[in-house]
N, C-alpha and C positions, 0 to 999 in steps of 0.2 A: 816445405812442399807437402802436397796432399792430393787424395783422390777427389774427383768431382762426380756426384751421382745425381742423375736426373731420373725422377720416378714418376711417370704419368703426368708430366708437367704440361699445363695448358695455360693460355692467356685469351679471355674473352672480354671484348670491349663492349661498351654500351650499345644496345640494339642487337645483342647477340652475335656479333662478329668474332669468330674464332681466328685470331692471329696465329696462335700456336695450338696444336692438338696432340695431346698424348704422347709426349716425347719420352722415351726411356733410353738411357745410355749411361754407361759406367766408364768414366775417363780414368786411366790408371795414373798413379804417381809418376810424374815425369813425361807423361805422354803429350805428344803435340797433336791435337785434334782440330780439324778444319770444318767449319760449317759452310756449306756452299749451296748456291741455288740462285734462281732468277731474282730480280728485284721484286719485293713484296711477298717473298715466300716465308718470312718470319724469322729469319736467321738473326738479324739484329735485335729484334724483339726478345728472342730467346737469350742471347747474349746479356742484354740489359736486365733480364730476370735473374741471371746468375750474379750480376754485378750488384743488384739491389736498386736499379734505376727504374725498374718497372715491377709492379706487384704481381705476384703469382695468384692466378685465379683457381687453378687446380694443381694438385700434385705437391711434390716434395723436392727441394733442392738441398743436397748435403755437400759441404766442403770439408773434407776430412771426416771427422766423426760428429760434426755438428750440423743440425738442420738450421739453415740460414733464411728460410722464407721470411721472417719478420725482422731480421736483423738489419741495421742501417748499413749502407755501403762501407763506411769507415770501420765497421766492426767485423767484416767478412774476411779480412786478411788476403785481399786481392788487390792487383794493381792493373789499371786499364789504360791501353794506348788508343787514342782516338785518330780518325782520318784527318782532322783539322788541327792536330798537334796540342791544342789547348794550353799554349804557353802564355805566361804573363809578359806582355810586351815591355813593361817598364823594368823587368828584372834581368839580371845577367844569367848567362847559362848556369853558373854555379848556384845562384839563388833559385832558379827555377827547379833545379835537380834537388835541392836541399829542402824545398818548401814543405813538402809532406812531413819530412823528418822533424823539422822544426816544430810543426804544429803538434807532433807527438812528443815534444820536449825531450827528443833524443840528445845526449850529451854532444857538445860542440866538437870534441875530438873525434867522437864516432862518426859524426856527420861528415867531417873533412875526410876522414879515412874512406868512408863508403863513396863519396863523391869523387874523390881522386881516383879510386879503384875503377869506378864505372867509366869515368872520363878516359882512362887509359884503354880500357876494354873497347871503348866505341870511337877511339881516336879523336876525342873531343878536348883533350888537355890544352891544345894551343888557343881554344875558343872560349874557356871558362869565364873570361871577363867581358865577352861580347853580349850584346842584346839580340834577341831573336831576329829582328829586322836586318841584322847584319850577316845572317847565315843563309845557306841555300836551302832548298826544300828538303833535300836529304839530310843536311846537318841538323835542321829543325826536327825532323823525325827521329834522329838518333838522341836528341836532347829529350824528346818525350819518352823514348825507350829508357834513357839513362834514369829519368825520374821514377820510372817504374822499377828499374833494377834495384836502386838504392833502398828501397822499402823491404826488400827481401821478402816477398809475399808468398804465400802458399800456392798462388796460381796467377798467371798472366792472362788478361783478356784483351784481344785486339779487334777492334772494329774497323775493318777496311782501312788499315793504316797506311796503305801504299797508294790508295785511289787517286790522290792529288799530285802524284808524281809522274814524270814522263816515262815512256816505255823503257828506255835504256836504264834510268835510275831504279825503276821498279825491279828489274832483273838483278841488279847488283844488291839492293836492299833485301830482296828475297834471301839471297845467300847470307848476308850479315844476320837476318833474323834467325834463319835455320841454324847457322853456327853457334850464335849466341845461346839459343834455347838448348842445343846439345851440350854447351859448355856448363850452363847453369843448372840444367836438368830440372827445371821448374815446369810444373804442369801448366799446359797452355791451350786455351780455346780461341780459335781465330776465325773471324767472319770475312768471307769474300764472296763476290759473284764471279770473279775471274776463275774459270775451272783450271786454266794452266797454272795459276798461282797456287790453287788448292792441290793439284797433283804433285807439285814440286816441293811443297812445304810439309805436307801431312804424314804423320804416321798412320792415321785413319781419317777417312772422310765420312761426314754426315751429309748426305744429299737431302735437302728439303724441298717439298713442293706443296704449296697452298697451306703451309703451316704444319704439315706432317712429314714424318721421316720416310723417305722413298727407299733409301738403302744405306747401309753402314758397312764399311769394309776398308781394307788397305787400298791405297790408290790404284795399283796395278790390278787388284782383284776386281774393283769396281769397273775399271776400263775394260778388262777382258771378259768379265761376266756381268754386265749390267742387269739389274733385276727387272728392269722395265724398259719400254721404248723411251719413256721421258729420260731416264738416266742415260740410255744409250746415245740419245741425241744431244745431251747437255754435256756429257764428259767426253772430251776428245776434240782435237783440231787437226784436220777438218772433221765436222760432225760425222757420226755414223750416218750412212745412207739408209733410209727407211723405205722399202718398197712394197706396194700391194702385191701379194703373192697368194698362192694356194697350194695346198698338199694334196695330191692325188696319185694313185697307183705307186705309192711308196717314194714319191719324189716331190721336190719343191719346184713349182713352176712360176715364172713371171710371164705373163701373156702365154704364148705358145711355146716359151723356151724352158726346157728342163734344166735346173741349175744344178742339183745335187740330191743324193739321197735323203730321205727324211725318216724320222723316227717317231714323230708326233701324229695324232690322228689327223684324218683328212678333213679338209675344210679351209676357209679363208684365214690367211695369217698375215702378219707383218713381218717382212724379212729384213734383217739388219746386216749391213756389209760395211766393214771397216775399209778405208781407202788403201790401206797397206795390205789387205788381204786380197786385193784384185790385181791382176796383171794383163797386159796387153798381149793377146795370143791370136794367131790366125784361126786357130780351132776353138776359140772361146765360146762359151754357151750364150753370152749376153751381147746383143748389138747395142752399140753406144754411138750416139750422135754428139760430136764434140760441140760444146757451147763456147767455152773460153778456157785459157790456161793460165795458172799463176805460176811465174818462174821465181823460185826462191833461192837459187844458186845451187846448193847441194842437191835439191830434188825440185820437181815441179809437181803441182796439183792440176790434174785435168778434170774439169767440171763438164758435165753433159747430161744427157737423157737416155734412159733405157725405157722403152714402152711409154714415152711421155712423162717419165718420172725422174726427178733429179738424183745424180750420182756423181760421185767423186772418186778418183783413183790416183795414187801417188806413184811416180817413178823417178828414176835417176838419169834417164836418157836425155839427150839434147837435140836429137833429130827432129826435123819438122814432122808434124802429124797430119794424117789425112783427117777429113771431116767425119769419117765413118770408121769405127774401130770394133773389135770384138774383145770382150773381157772374159778371162777364165777366173773362176771362183775356187778358193780353197774349200773343199768340202768340210774340213775340220773347223772352219772359221765362221760358219753360219750362226746367226743369232735369230731365233724364232720368237715372236711375241704375239700373245692372244690379241685379236683385234678389238674385242669388247673392253678388256680390262687393261691391256697394255703390259701385262705381267709376262715375265719370260715363261717360255713353254717347256721348261725341264726342271726336274726336282731340285736341282743344285741352287736354283734362285727363285724358287716358287713362293716363298714366304715374304711378305713385305717386311722391309727393314732388317732382313736377315744379315747377321754378321758372317762374312766369308773368312775361312781360316786361311 
């Protein structure tokens, strides 16, 4: 196991296109860090640079105490799990898992021991003699994970490994990956565009936008104190509602409706509200016109408009709803963002990519 350190890492393609810009992060020994962001934000490119599958244009990558910028992938002591499994179709499960060890001329008895141990861990023992085509998608992904485990690397790299699985299987595989990583204690860097997957797996999140780090922090810290309106809208389901608002006379206003006291300077702001921080109340500050309702069983999400702007609120009730509601806002749960920069308007998250304790 080892630390992974990225210092001012960047990737520029021909024509001056910056895919990754000035990424700085220290991944601790045994930590599970998730790179998350929309398609095209640079997360897979960054992971491939750590793996040695993409060259580093700027900066330095360290795995343990070694600078690995110019090392071949095979010499970096990492193991990578891909979204397409990358299994050899003509080989059995056992041979797929053992392939890397055979190439390294590992003794046969050691190969057998490692493969059998990983197969027991992943519940693959009954399938060791089958070919990949005889396995389900989840079983194939476990084989790919087993092939990584037997190498006993310093770090695991995961490139959207669950994206080809159906929704139910993704949930169970998330649990398997997290339990396995905790058991092995191997430093892990995981890429996904699924913010729910990121929240449930990570010790820390790195939220990327346009190749740059937008915020780093523990999942709940990022959720509760997003550093920007981009992070606020990306992390969370339903997404945080972002409303055009203004601060005047020491209060936050949406249209002509005073929402709550404000401690930031007067002027135009973006007001962020989480669905769970709103409640339906006859004396609520904000009038809401209901658009549609998502019934989810244990709760429902009510979607609608406040002053022509989209908003969502969650509740556990089952009564029928009128088309017009009033929403009360928890004054301690407001998020205010600068209109021009999108940055949070309080000191706790004023610095880009700040790590929240």
